[in-house]
C-alpha positions as CSV (number, residue, x, y, z in Angstrom):
1,M,49.0,-54.3,42.9
2,N,46.9,-51.2,42.4
3,L,48.2,-47.7,42.9
4,E,46.0,-47.0,45.9
5,L,47.5,-49.9,47.8
6,V,51.0,-48.9,46.9
7,T,50.5,-45.4,48.3
8,V,49.1,-46.9,51.6
9,L,52.1,-49.2,51.8
10,V,54.5,-46.3,51.2
11,L,52.7,-44.3,53.9
12,A,53.1,-47.2,56.4
13,L,56.7,-47.5,55.4
14,I,57.6,-43.9,56.1
15,F,55.8,-44.0,59.4
16,V,57.9,-47.1,60.4
17,L,61.1,-45.7,59.2
18,A,60.5,-42.3,60.8
19,T,59.8,-44.0,64.2
20,A,62.5,-46.6,64.0
21,R,65.3,-44.4,62.7
22,S,64.2,-41.1,64.4
23,V,64.0,-39.3,61.1
24,N,61.6,-36.4,60.6
25,L,58.4,-37.8,59.1
26,G,57.9,-34.7,57.1
27,V,61.1,-35.1,55.2
28,L,60.2,-38.7,54.2
29,A,56.7,-37.6,53.4
30,L,57.9,-34.9,51.0
31,V,60.2,-37.4,49.2
32,A,57.4,-39.9,49.0
33,A,55.0,-37.2,47.7
34,F,57.1,-36.6,44.7
35,G,57.7,-40.3,44.1
36,V,54.1,-41.3,44.4
37,G,53.0,-38.2,42.6
38,A,55.1,-39.2,39.6
39,A,53.6,-42.6,39.6
40,A,50.2,-41.1,39.7
41,G,51.0,-38.8,36.7
42,L,51.3,-35.6,38.7
43,S,53.8,-32.9,37.7
44,T,56.2,-31.4,40.2
45,D,54.2,-28.2,40.2
46,E,51.0,-30.1,41.1
47,V,52.8,-31.8,44.0
48,F,54.1,-28.4,45.2
49,A,50.6,-27.1,45.1
50,G,49.7,-29.3,48.0
51,F,52.3,-27.7,50.3
52,P,50.4,-25.6,53.0
53,V,52.1,-22.2,52.7
54,D,49.7,-20.6,55.2
55,L,50.5,-23.1,57.9
56,F,54.2,-22.8,57.1
57,V,54.1,-19.1,57.8
58,A,51.9,-19.5,60.9
59,L,54.1,-22.2,62.5
60,T,57.3,-20.3,61.8
61,G,55.8,-17.0,63.2
62,L,54.4,-18.7,66.3
63,T,57.5,-20.6,67.3
64,F,59.8,-17.6,66.5
65,L,57.6,-15.3,68.7
66,F,57.6,-17.8,71.6
67,G,61.3,-18.2,71.3
68,F,61.6,-14.6,72.5
69,A,59.0,-15.2,75.3
70,Q,61.1,-18.1,76.6
71,R,64.5,-16.4,76.2
72,N,63.6,-13.0,77.8
73,G,61.9,-14.6,80.9
74,T,58.3,-13.7,80.0
75,I,57.2,-17.3,80.6
76,D,58.9,-17.5,83.9
77,L,57.2,-14.1,84.8
78,L,53.8,-15.7,84.1
79,L,54.6,-18.7,86.2
80,R,55.6,-16.5,89.2
81,A,52.4,-14.5,88.9
82,G,50.5,-17.7,89.0
83,L,52.3,-19.1,92.0
84,R,51.7,-15.8,93.9
85,L,48.0,-16.2,93.2
86,V,47.7,-19.5,95.1
87,R,49.1,-17.9,98.3
88,G,51.3,-20.9,99.3
89,R,48.6,-23.6,98.9
90,V,50.6,-26.5,97.6
91,A,47.5,-28.4,96.3
92,L,46.9,-25.6,93.8
93,A,50.5,-25.6,92.4
94,P,49.9,-28.6,90.0
95,W,46.9,-26.7,88.6
96,I,49.0,-23.6,88.0
97,F,51.4,-25.7,85.9
98,F,48.4,-27.3,84.2
99,A,47.0,-23.9,83.4
100,L,50.3,-22.4,82.3
101,T,51.0,-25.2,79.9
102,G,47.5,-25.0,78.5
103,A,47.6,-21.3,78.1
104,L,50.9,-21.4,76.3
105,M,49.8,-24.2,74.0
106,S,46.5,-22.5,73.3
107,V,48.1,-19.4,71.8
108,G,50.6,-21.2,69.6
109,A,53.5,-22.4,71.8
110,I,53.9,-25.9,70.3
111,F,56.8,-26.5,72.6
112,A,54.9,-25.5,75.8
113,I,55.4,-28.9,77.5
114,A,59.1,-28.7,76.7
115,V,59.2,-25.3,78.4
116,V,57.1,-26.1,81.5
117,A,58.2,-29.7,82.3
118,P,61.7,-28.7,83.3
119,L,60.1,-26.3,85.7
120,A,57.3,-28.5,87.0
121,V,59.1,-31.8,87.7
122,P,61.9,-30.3,89.8
123,F,59.3,-28.2,91.6
124,A,57.4,-31.4,92.5
125,R,60.5,-33.0,93.7
126,R,61.4,-30.1,96.0
127,Y,57.9,-29.8,97.5
128,R,57.4,-33.5,97.9
129,I,54.7,-33.8,95.2
130,D,54.4,-37.0,93.2
131,Q,56.5,-36.4,90.1
132,L,54.4,-38.6,87.9
133,M,51.3,-36.7,88.9
134,M,53.0,-33.3,88.2
135,G,54.3,-34.5,84.8
136,M,51.0,-35.8,83.7
137,M,49.3,-32.6,84.8
138,V,51.7,-30.7,82.5
139,V,51.0,-33.0,79.5
140,H,47.2,-33.0,80.0
141,G,47.4,-29.2,80.5
142,G,49.1,-28.9,77.1
143,M,46.5,-31.1,75.4
144,A,43.7,-29.2,77.1
145,G,44.8,-26.1,75.2
146,A,46.0,-27.9,72.1
147,F,43.0,-27.3,69.9
148,S,42.2,-23.6,70.5
149,P,41.7,-21.7,67.2
150,L,45.1,-20.0,67.8
151,S,47.1,-23.2,68.5
152,V,49.2,-25.2,66.1
153,Y,47.0,-28.3,66.4
154,G,43.8,-26.2,66.1
155,L,45.1,-24.4,63.0
156,F,46.1,-27.7,61.5
157,V,42.7,-29.4,62.0
158,N,40.6,-26.4,61.2
159,S,42.6,-25.6,58.0
160,F,42.1,-29.2,56.9
161,L,38.3,-29.1,57.5
162,A,38.1,-25.7,55.7
163,G,40.1,-26.9,52.8
164,D,37.7,-29.9,52.3
165,D,34.6,-27.8,53.0
166,L,33.7,-30.0,55.9
167,G,32.5,-27.2,58.2
168,G,33.1,-28.0,61.8
169,S,33.3,-25.7,64.9
170,R,36.6,-24.2,66.1
171,L,35.1,-23.5,69.5
172,G,33.5,-26.9,69.7
173,L,36.8,-28.7,69.0
174,F,38.7,-26.6,71.6
175,L,36.1,-27.1,74.3
176,A,35.8,-30.9,73.7
177,S,39.6,-31.3,74.2
178,F,39.7,-28.9,77.1
179,V,36.9,-30.6,79.0
180,F,38.3,-34.1,78.3
181,N,41.8,-33.4,79.4
182,T,40.7,-31.4,82.4
183,A,38.6,-34.3,83.6
184,I,41.5,-36.7,83.2
185,A,43.8,-34.2,85.0
186,L,41.3,-34.2,87.9
187,V,41.4,-38.0,88.1
188,V,45.2,-37.9,88.0
189,F,45.3,-35.3,90.8
190,L,43.0,-37.2,93.1
191,T,44.5,-40.7,92.5
192,M,48.2,-39.7,92.6
193,G,48.3,-37.9,95.9
194,G,46.7,-34.6,95.2
195,R,44.1,-35.0,98.0
196,F,46.9,-35.4,100.5
197,L,48.3,-31.9,99.5
198,L,45.1,-30.2,100.6
199,G,45.7,-28.0,103.5
200,R,49.5,-27.8,103.0
201,T,51.0,-24.3,102.7
202,E,54.5,-23.3,101.9
203,D,56.4,-20.3,100.5
204,L,56.0,-21.2,96.9
205,A,56.5,-17.7,95.4
206,G,59.8,-17.5,97.3
207,A,61.2,-20.4,95.4
208,P,59.6,-20.9,92.0
209,A,60.1,-23.8,89.8
210,S,63.0,-22.4,87.9
211,E,64.9,-22.3,91.2
212,A,64.0,-25.7,92.4
213,E,66.7,-28.3,92.9
214,A,68.0,-29.8,89.7
215,P,68.8,-33.6,89.7
216,G,71.8,-34.0,91.9
217,Q,71.7,-30.5,93.3
218,T,71.8,-30.0,97.0
219,S,69.4,-27.8,99.0
220,G,72.4,-25.5,99.8
221,Q,73.2,-25.1,96.2
222,A,69.6,-24.4,95.3
223,S,69.4,-21.8,98.1
224,A,72.6,-20.1,96.9
225,Q,71.1,-20.0,93.4
226,T,68.0,-18.5,94.7
227,S,69.9,-15.8,96.6
228,A,72.0,-15.0,93.6
229,Q,69.0,-14.5,91.3
230,T,66.7,-12.6,93.7
231,S,67.8,-9.1,92.7
232,A,67.3,-9.8,89.0
233,Q,63.9,-11.4,89.6
234,T,62.3,-8.7,91.8
235,S,62.7,-5.8,89.4
236,G,59.3,-6.4,87.7
237,I,58.5,-6.3,84.0
238,D,61.0,-4.6,81.8
239,L,60.3,-2.9,78.4
240,Y,61.4,-6.0,76.4
241,Q,59.1,-8.3,78.4
242,G,56.3,-5.7,78.2
243,V,56.5,-5.6,74.4
244,T,56.5,-9.4,74.3
245,L,53.3,-9.5,76.4
246,L,51.8,-6.8,74.2
247,G,52.7,-8.8,71.1
248,L,51.1,-11.9,72.4
249,A,47.9,-10.0,73.4
250,V,47.7,-8.3,69.9
251,M,48.1,-11.7,68.2
252,A,45.4,-13.3,70.3
253,V,42.9,-10.5,70.0
254,G,43.6,-9.8,66.4
255,T,43.1,-13.4,65.4
256,A,40.1,-14.2,67.7
257,A,38.2,-11.0,67.5
258,F,39.1,-9.6,64.0
259,G,39.9,-12.7,62.0
260,L,43.4,-11.5,61.1
261,D,46.0,-14.0,59.9
262,I,47.8,-15.5,62.9
263,G,51.0,-16.1,60.9
264,V,51.2,-12.4,59.8
265,L,50.5,-11.2,63.3
266,S,53.0,-13.5,65.0
267,L,55.7,-12.7,62.5
268,S,55.1,-9.0,62.9
269,A,55.4,-9.2,66.7
270,A,58.5,-11.3,66.4
271,A,60.0,-8.7,63.9
272,V,59.5,-5.9,66.5
273,L,61.3,-7.9,69.1
274,A,64.0,-8.8,66.7
275,L,64.7,-5.1,66.0
276,M,64.9,-4.5,69.8
277,R,67.3,-7.4,70.4
278,P,69.1,-8.6,67.2
279,D,71.3,-11.0,69.1
280,D,68.3,-12.7,70.6
281,A,66.6,-12.8,67.2
282,R,69.4,-14.9,65.8
283,V,69.1,-17.5,68.6
284,C,65.3,-17.5,68.4
285,L,65.3,-18.0,64.7
286,A,67.7,-20.9,64.9
287,N,65.5,-22.4,67.6
288,V,62.3,-22.1,65.6
289,S,60.6,-25.5,65.7
290,W,61.7,-26.3,62.1
291,S,61.1,-30.0,62.7
292,T,57.4,-29.4,63.3
293,V,57.2,-27.0,60.3
294,V,58.7,-29.6,58.1
295,L,56.6,-32.4,59.6
296,V,53.3,-30.5,59.0
297,G,54.3,-29.4,55.5
298,G,55.5,-32.8,54.4
299,V,52.5,-34.8,55.8
300,L,49.9,-32.4,54.3
301,T,51.7,-32.5,50.9
302,Y,51.6,-36.3,50.9
303,I,47.9,-36.3,51.9
304,A,47.2,-34.0,48.9
305,V,49.0,-36.5,46.7
306,L,46.9,-39.3,48.2
307,E,43.7,-37.4,47.4
308,A,44.8,-36.8,43.8
309,A,45.7,-40.4,43.4
310,G,42.3,-41.6,44.7
311,T,43.7,-43.3,47.7
312,V,41.7,-41.4,50.3
313,E,38.4,-42.3,48.5
314,W,39.5,-45.9,48.2
315,A,40.5,-46.2,51.9
316,S,37.3,-44.5,53.0
317,G,35.3,-46.9,51.0
318,G,36.9,-49.8,52.7
319,I,36.1,-48.4,56.1
320,A,32.6,-47.5,55.1
321,A,32.1,-51.1,54.0
322,L,31.9,-52.0,57.7
323,G,28.3,-50.8,57.4
324,V,28.1,-49.0,60.7
325,P,29.7,-45.5,60.8
326,L,30.0,-45.4,64.5
327,V,32.0,-48.7,64.5
328,A,34.2,-47.3,61.8
329,A,34.7,-44.1,63.9
330,L,35.7,-46.2,66.9
331,L,38.2,-48.2,64.9
332,L,39.8,-45.0,63.6
333,C,40.0,-43.5,67.1
334,Y,41.9,-46.6,68.3
335,L,44.2,-46.6,65.3
336,A,44.9,-43.0,65.8
337,G,45.6,-43.5,69.5
338,I,47.9,-46.5,69.1
339,V,49.9,-45.1,66.2
340,S,50.2,-41.6,67.8
341,A,51.6,-43.1,71.0
342,L,54.6,-44.1,69.0
343,A,54.7,-41.6,66.2
344,S,53.6,-38.1,65.2
345,S,50.3,-36.9,66.6
346,I,49.8,-34.2,63.9
347,G,50.8,-36.7,61.1
348,T,48.4,-39.3,62.5
349,I,45.5,-36.8,62.8
350,G,46.1,-35.7,59.2
351,V,46.0,-39.2,57.7
352,A,43.0,-40.2,59.8
353,L,41.0,-37.1,58.9
354,A,41.7,-37.7,55.2
355,I,40.4,-41.2,55.4
356,A,37.3,-40.1,57.3
357,A,36.5,-37.1,55.1
358,P,34.0,-38.9,52.8
359,M,32.0,-40.1,55.8
360,L,31.9,-36.6,57.1
361,E,30.8,-35.2,53.7
362,S,28.0,-37.7,53.5
363,G,26.7,-36.7,56.9
364,E,27.0,-40.2,58.4
365,L,29.0,-38.8,61.3
366,G,28.7,-35.5,63.1
367,A,31.7,-33.4,61.9
368,V,32.4,-31.7,65.2
369,G,31.9,-34.8,67.4
370,F,34.0,-37.1,65.3
371,V,36.8,-34.7,64.6
372,A,37.0,-34.0,68.3
373,A,37.1,-37.7,69.1
374,L,39.8,-38.3,66.6
375,S,41.9,-35.3,67.7
376,I,41.6,-36.3,71.4
377,S,42.5,-39.9,70.7
378,A,45.6,-38.9,68.8
379,T,46.9,-36.4,71.3
380,V,45.9,-37.6,74.8
381,V,48.3,-40.6,74.3
382,D,51.2,-38.1,74.4
383,V,51.6,-39.3,78.0
384,S,53.5,-42.3,76.5
385,P,57.2,-42.3,77.3
386,F,57.8,-43.1,73.6
387,S,56.1,-39.8,72.5
388,T,58.0,-36.5,72.4
389,N,56.1,-34.9,75.3
390,G,56.2,-38.0,77.5
391,A,59.9,-38.3,76.9
392,L,60.4,-34.7,77.9
393,V,58.7,-35.3,81.2
394,L,60.7,-38.5,81.8
395,A,64.0,-36.7,81.1
396,N,63.4,-34.2,83.9
397,V,63.0,-36.9,86.6
398,D,66.0,-37.4,88.9
399,A,68.1,-40.5,88.2
400,E,67.2,-42.0,91.6
401,H,63.5,-42.3,90.8
402,R,63.6,-42.5,87.0
403,D,63.3,-46.3,86.6
404,D,60.3,-46.4,88.9
405,F,58.8,-43.4,87.2
406,Y,59.2,-45.1,83.8
407,R,57.4,-48.2,85.0
408,R,54.5,-46.2,86.4
409,M,54.4,-44.1,83.3
410,L,54.1,-47.2,81.1
411,V,51.2,-48.4,83.2
412,Y,49.5,-45.1,83.0
413,A,50.1,-44.7,79.3
414,G,48.7,-48.2,78.7
415,L,45.5,-47.3,80.5
416,V,45.1,-44.1,78.5
417,V,45.7,-45.9,75.2
418,G,43.2,-48.6,76.2
419,L,40.4,-46.4,77.6
420,A,40.8,-42.8,76.2
421,P,39.8,-43.5,72.5
422,L,36.7,-45.3,73.7
423,A,35.8,-42.4,76.0
424,A,36.6,-39.8,73.3
425,W,34.5,-41.8,70.8
426,T,31.4,-40.7,72.7
427,F,31.9,-37.3,71.1
428,S,31.1,-39.1,67.7
429,L,27.5,-39.4,69.0
430,L,27.0,-35.6,69.1
431,P,24.5,-34.6,66.4
432,V,26.6,-31.6,65.3
């Protein structure tokens, strides 16, 4: 058995073990990187060289900063502002949650869906909106913003392309995912009861999502909670929240307009907030998305070992042997979608991009179009109840409706897995 095949089998094994045993894929990938690296004749230092230090700093800084935004109420503040803008029009509320999740994800909040879903689903229950529709709007909102140049997914993909000198377009990748997920969200809205919300008006700003009834909570309890919190919520923006908003703005403008390092900017903003509230800093640092940091670092380190061992070139040659690049691209899109519905989206994208890299280098496929198709295929399936984001939505459904919600969610996820990669594959036809 040749070394290339062994490395592929090891990769498949760690994916299966990580999914079946709920172990972080990055941990297994790091261990595998050193084992496979030794077999390929690589030294420990050579394996370490594949670890993405820049992404490690960026992911740590982003999740640390957004920990403050979540803890000090800045995110809830943004939600309230959005709900006030719709002036009680219920039909616009799902789009506010869609936009909020997308905005948070687009500036680096990898856990945006985890933050918004607990607000959105109870809100839907309280205002008699289809909970599945609201949950899917949140997930697709997050995916709509997932590939901005400031986001974790965008940083991951663009760094990979830059490292392999594959070119690409940061704006093109973002717009492709944004348009694709917005179109799906519109279909979801229209087919899951959104059109029946048109014309309905209620006092949405008076009872925002964070005050909506929790599962098992009575209307009286929710009202009491609302009254108890009113005084604290009407005081406007305090200094701590103002500095948080300023930090987010500086990070976004500094990165997008001046090309400054997003990891340095986000860590700097988080450091200022930490000095203001050391107690919050300890909690936020403990709540940094270390699992994501380890996942990204481990997967990219293993991919670097695969490249050094010749596995990437070997696998790409096998796919290229199909003879028709667009057919190979479609196959990769479906593989990415199916695997990602059950496993890590970032890990799946990284492996698939590594396999596709030689085809992109040869010009057989348009870099922007194919990378967009692959990225969309691997993330749009996060509506699956077996994915982290899908499970977060399901967890916030009240017990009375959870079984029915789960069945409907499975049907919807099946449709997405079956149709979305084919639809996303059309981006492979773009001559860019």
